[in-house]
SEDOFI-775126 format. One record per atom (N, C-alpha, C): residue in three letters; x, y, z. Coordinates in steps of 0.2 Angstrom, whole numbers, plus 5000, padded with zeros to 4 digits. Layout:
<nodes>
ALAXYZ...
</nodes>
This chain:
<nodes>
MET501949864866MET502249864873MET501649874878LYS501249924877LYS500749934881LYS500249874882LYS500149844876LYS499649784876LYS499949724880LEU500649714879LEU501049664883LEU500949674891LEU501049744893LEU501049754900LEU500349744902LEU499849764898LEU499149754901LEU499049674901ILE499249634897ILE499149564897ILE499449534903LEU500049554904LEU500449534910LEU500149554917PHE499849614917PHE499549644923PHE498849594924ILE498549584919ILE497849544920ILE498049474922ILE498549444919ILE498749374921ILE498949374928SER499349424930SER499649424937SER499049434942SER498549474940SER497949484944SER497549424946PHE497549374941PHE497149314942PHE497549254945ASN498249264944ASN498649204946ASN498949224953SER498949284956SER499249304962SER498849274968LYS499249244972LYS498849214978LYS498849264984GLY499349304984GLY499349354990GLY498949414988THR498749454993THR498349524991THR498849574992ILE498749634989ILE499149694990ILE498749734994HIS499049755000HIS498749805004HIS499149865004GLN498749925002GLN499149985002GLN499050035008ILE499650065009ILE499750105015ILE499950175011GLN499550225013GLN499750295009GLN500250335014VAL500650365011VAL501150415014VAL500850485013TRP500650515019TRP500350575018TRP500850625020ASN501150655015ASN501750705016ASN501550765020GLY501050795019GLY500850855022GLY500650855029TYR500450795031TYR500150795038TYR500550735042TYR501150715039TYR501550665043TYR501250605045LYS500850575041LYS500450515043LYS500550465038PHE500450395040PHE500350345036PHE499550325037LEU499250315031LEU498550295031LEU498450225028PRO498050185031PRO497650195037PRO498150205043SER497850245048SER498350255054SER498250195059ASN497750155058ASN497650105063ASN497950035060ASN498049995065ASN498349925063ASN497949885058ILE498249865053ILE497849825048ILE498149755049THR497749705047THR497949635048THR497949605041VAL498549575039VAL498649545033VAL498849465033GLN498749435028GLN498949355028GLN499649355026LEU499949305029LEU500649285027LEU500749275020GLY501149305016GLY501249305009GLY500949365005ASP500549405009ASP500249465006ASP500749515005THR500649565001THR501149615000THR500849685003ILE501349715007ILE501149785009ILE501549835004GLN501149885002GLN501349934997GLN501250005000TRP501750045000TRP501750115002TRP501750154996ILE501250194996ILE501150244990ILE501050314992PRO501150364988PRO501150434990PRO500350454990LEU500150484995LEU499450514995LEU499550584991ASP500050614992ASP500250684989ASP500950684987PRO501150724983PRO501850734981PRO502350744987PRO502850714988PRO503250724994PRO503650794992THR503650834998THR504050894997THR504650895002MET504650835006MET505250825010MET505450755010THR505950735013THR506150665013THR505850635019HIS505550575018HIS505250535023HIS505650465022THR505550425027THR505750355027THR505250305029ILE505250245027ILE504850195029ILE505350145032THR505350145039THR505950105042THR505650065047SER505849995047SER505549945052SER505849965059ASP505449965064ASP505549985070ASP505549925075ASN505049895075ASN504949835080ASN504649785076ILE504949735074ILE504649675070ILE504849605073PRO504449555070PRO504549495073PRO505349465072VAL505549425076VAL506149395076VAL506249355069GLY506749365065GLY506849325059GLY506549355053ALA506149415054ALA505849455049ALA506449495046ALA506349505039ALA506849555036ALA506649625038THR507249665039THR507149735041THR507049775034PHE506749835035PHE506749875029PHE506849955031ASP507149985026ASP507250055028ASP507350095021GLN506750115018GLN506650145012GLN506650225012VAL507050255009VAL507050335008VAL506450345003TRP506050395005TRP505450415001TRP505550484999GLN505550504993GLN505650574991GLN505450574984MET505550624980MET505350634973MET505650584969PRO505350554964PRO504750574961PRO504150544965ALA503550574964ALA503050554968ALA502650494966ASP502850464960ASP502550404957ASP502950344959THR503350344964THR503750284966THR503350254972PHE503450194973PHE503150154979PHE503650104982PHE503550084987PHE503950034991PHE503449974993GLN503749914991GLN503349854993GLN503749804998TYR503449775002TYR503749725007TYR503249665008ILE503549605007ILE503149545008ILE503449515014PRO503049515020PRO503249485026PRO503249415026GLN503849385029GLN503949315028GLN503849275035VAL503649325040VAL503549295047VAL502949325050ALA502549285053ALA501949315057ALA502149355063GLY501649405064GLY501849445070GLY501649515069LEU501849555074LEU501649635073LEU502249665070TYR502149705065TYR502649745062TYR502549825063GLN503049855067GLN502949925068GLN503449965064TYR503250015061TYR503750055056TYR503650125057VAL504150165056VAL504150235057VAL504450275051CYS504350345051CYS504750385047CYS505250415051THR505850395051THR506350415055THR506350495057PRO506450535052PRO506450605054PRO505850635057HIS505250605056HIS504650625059HIS504250585064ILE504650545068ILE504450515074ILE504150565079PRO504450625080PRO504150665085PRO503450695082ASN503350695076ASN502650715073ASN502150655073GLY502350605076GLY501850545076GLY501850505069MET502350515065MET502250475059MET502550405060ILE502050365062ILE502150295064ILE501650245062GLY501750185061GLY501250145058GLY501350075060GLU500850025059GLU500949955061GLU500449915057PHE500649855056PHE500249805053PHE500349735056THR499849695056THR499949625059THR499949575054VAL500349525054VAL500349475049VAL500149405053ILE499649375050ILE499449315053ILE499449255047SER499549195050SER499549135045SER498849105046GLY498649075040GLY498049035040GLY497549085037THR496849065037THR496349105034THR495849125039THR496049145045THR495549165050THR495449245051ALA495749275046ALA495649355046ALA494949375045ILE494749415049ILE494049445048ILE494149515045LYS493849525039LYS493849585036LYS493249625037GLU493349695039GLU492849735040GLU492549765033HIS491949765032HIS491649795026HIS491249855028THR491349905025THR490949965026THR490649995019THR490050015020THR489750045014THR489850125013ASN490150155019ASN490250225019ASN490950235018LYS491150245012LYS491850255010LYS491850305005ASP492350355005ASP492450405000ASP493050394996LEU492950404989LEU493550394985LEU494050454986LEU494650444987LEU495150494988LEU495450514982LYS495650454978LYS495950474971LYS496050404967ILE496150414961ILE496250364956ILE496950364953THR497350314954THR498050314951THR498150254946ASP498650264942ASP498850214937ASP499250164940ILE499550114936ILE499950064939ILE500650094942LEU500750154940LEU501450184942LEU501350224948GLY500650234950GLY500550274956GLY500350344955ARG500350364948ARG500150434946ARG499450444947GLU499250504949GLU498550514950GLU498250534943THR497650504941THR497350504935THR496650514935LYS496250514930LYS495550514929LYS495350444927GLU494750424927GLU494450364925GLU494550354918THR494950304915THR495050294908THR494950224907ARG494650214901ARG494450144898ARG495050104896ASN495050044896ASN495549994894ASN496250004897THR496250034903THR496850044907THR496750024914PRO497249984917PRO497149964924PRO497250024929LEU496850034933LEU496850084938LEU496750064945PHE496950104950PHE496850084957PHE496450144960TYR495850124963TYR495350174966TYR495550174974ILE495750224976ILE495950224983ILE495450264987PHE495250234993PHE494650254997PHE494950275004ASP494550325007ASP494750345013ASP494850295019ASP494550235018ASP494550185024ASP495150145023GLY495650165018GLY496250125017GLY496150065012THR495550055009THR495450005004THR495650034997VAL495849984993VAL496049994986VAL495749944982GLU495449974977GLU495049924972GLU495449934965LYS495649874962LYS495949874956LYS495449864950LYS495349904945LYS494849904940LYS495149914933ILE494849874929ILE494949894921ILE494249894918ILE494149954916ILE493449964912ILE493549944905ILE493349894902ILE493449874895ILE492849894891GLU493049934886GLU492549964881GLU492449914876
</nodes>
């Protein structure tokens, strides 16, 4: 079963046209990371994952989104290895909030564009925050296992180290 999942994961990695952009839910500090607006292409996936285990209930709730876009309202609580994905179907600015923690500033946004005119910022100064498995559980570097390396600048690298 593990080999089948690994093969499906590898095939989907090469055949997927959209990119998965991860936004971390930082429970202890009432933040979404990255905290600044990110730009994604139409057809990409936005995925919210936990930065730390949730100790209270949060939401990922659409607040101000383009006309015709599907709304979302995801309750975020234990278990910590859950995540929420959203694939925007309309270009524009998407603003979202954690409903109970709006007064704490737990808000975020992303912009969806169509076409291939996005400019990606590349930086060499980034620190590794954590490594997670495909279920979002924090782990150590392991061979022959698909892993996500999550950095402090909001980028995520998907790696499989084959022995």
